[in-house]
Structures are given as structure tokens and as C-alpha cells.
C-alpha positions as CSV (number, residue, x, y, z in Angstrom):
1,R,-67.3,222.4,-0.3
2,Q,-63.6,221.7,-0.8
3,D,-63.6,219.7,2.5
4,E,-66.5,217.7,1.2
5,A,-64.9,217.1,-2.1
6,L,-61.6,216.0,-0.5
7,A,-63.5,213.6,1.9
8,E,-65.4,212.2,-1.1
9,A,-62.2,211.8,-3.1
10,R,-60.5,209.9,-0.3
11,S,-63.6,207.7,0.1
12,V,-63.8,206.9,-3.6
13,L,-60.1,206.1,-3.7
14,A,-60.5,203.6,-0.8
15,D,-63.5,202.0,-2.5
16,V,-61.7,201.8,-5.9
17,I,-58.7,200.2,-4.4
18,D,-60.9,197.6,-2.6
19,V,-62.7,196.7,-5.8
20,F,-60.0,197.1,-8.5
21,G,-56.8,196.9,-6.6
22,P,-54.1,199.5,-5.9
23,E,-52.3,199.1,-9.2
24,S,-55.3,199.4,-11.5
25,E,-56.3,202.1,-14.0
26,P,-59.3,203.1,-11.9
27,A,-56.9,203.5,-8.9
28,A,-54.7,205.8,-11.0
29,A,-57.8,207.9,-11.9
30,A,-58.9,208.0,-8.3
31,Y,-55.5,209.2,-7.2
32,R,-55.7,211.9,-9.9
33,V,-59.0,213.1,-8.5
34,L,-57.6,213.1,-5.0
35,A,-54.6,215.1,-6.2
36,S,-56.9,217.6,-7.8
37,A,-58.9,218.0,-4.6
38,L,-55.7,218.4,-2.5
39,H,-54.3,221.0,-5.0
40,A,-57.5,223.0,-4.7
41,K,-57.1,223.1,-0.9
42,K,-53.5,224.1,-1.4
43,A,-52.3,220.9,0.3
44,Y,-49.5,220.7,-2.2
45,A,-47.3,218.2,-0.4
46,E,-50.1,215.7,-0.2
47,A,-51.0,216.4,-3.8
48,V,-47.5,215.6,-4.8
49,D,-47.8,212.2,-3.1
50,A,-51.0,211.4,-4.9
51,I,-49.6,212.5,-8.3
52,E,-46.5,210.5,-7.8
53,R,-48.7,207.4,-7.1
54,T,-50.7,208.2,-10.2
55,L,-47.6,208.5,-12.3
56,E,-46.2,205.2,-10.9
57,I,-49.3,203.3,-11.8
58,E,-49.7,204.8,-15.2
59,R,-46.0,204.2,-16.2
60,T,-46.4,200.6,-15.0
61,L,-49.7,200.0,-16.9
62,F,-49.1,202.1,-20.1
63,G,-45.3,202.9,-20.3
64,P,-43.5,206.1,-19.7
65,D,-44.5,207.6,-23.1
66,H,-48.2,207.2,-22.8
67,R,-50.2,210.5,-22.7
68,D,-51.7,209.8,-19.3
69,A,-48.2,209.2,-17.8
70,I,-46.9,212.4,-19.5
71,T,-49.9,214.3,-18.2
72,A,-49.2,213.0,-14.7
73,L,-45.6,214.1,-15.1
74,N,-46.7,217.6,-16.1
75,N,-49.1,217.7,-13.1
76,L,-46.3,216.7,-10.8
77,A,-44.1,219.5,-12.1
78,V,-46.8,222.1,-11.8
79,T,-47.7,221.0,-8.2
80,L,-44.0,221.0,-7.2
81,L,-43.8,224.6,-8.4
82,A,-46.9,225.4,-6.3
83,V,-45.1,224.1,-3.2
84,D,-42.9,227.2,-3.7
85,T,-39.7,226.0,-2.0
86,T,-36.3,226.0,-3.5
87,A,-36.1,222.2,-3.1
88,A,-39.5,221.7,-4.8
89,R,-38.5,224.0,-7.6
90,A,-35.2,222.2,-8.1
91,R,-37.1,218.9,-8.3
92,A,-39.6,220.3,-10.8
93,I,-37.0,221.4,-13.4
94,P,-35.8,217.9,-14.5
95,I,-39.4,216.7,-14.4
96,I,-40.4,219.5,-16.8
97,R,-37.5,218.6,-19.1
98,E,-38.5,215.0,-19.0
99,A,-42.1,215.9,-19.9
100,I,-41.2,217.9,-22.9
101,E,-38.7,215.4,-24.3
């Protein structure tokens, strides 16, 4: 079922980008869903990419202090910690600090 969910998330993302554009609020939501599906499959590096894209769009649309951008920042830190490498953990620490400030 996770493979099906991931395939569907990728398909929806492509459709959303076609209809609303790559910098739209629906695109950010579709990237968030894709990141969740990737995280569930333990494809953490790909999930990080999707979350970073979500964060970039949400910061552009709403500003860095918007709750959705802060949630994406938190999700990025959690996913980096799941990568479980020294480099990823080192990257997560300043992101966690940023999220709580």
C-alpha cells in the first residue's frame, strides 16, 4: 500500500503543478503529502527534498513566520534526524533552533 500511496502522491503533485503552477499553495500541500509518503517508506533523503521544496514555497507565499512555514521547518528537522547520519544531524540542529525562536 505504501508503494501505491507514493505513486499516487507523485501523480497528484504532477497534476497540481500542471494546474496551479510550481509555486502555488496547492503545490506546497502536494509536496507535503509526497514528503509524508516518502517518510513512511523510509526514503528520508527524498523526503528532505520534498520538505525543502514545501518550505521554500510556503516562505515565499506566507513569510518565514507563518505557521505552515514553521511546521515545514519542524518537519525538515525531524526528517533530517531520521536520516541518522552525523551530517544530517548537524544540519538539523540549527533548523530546530530556528523553528523554536
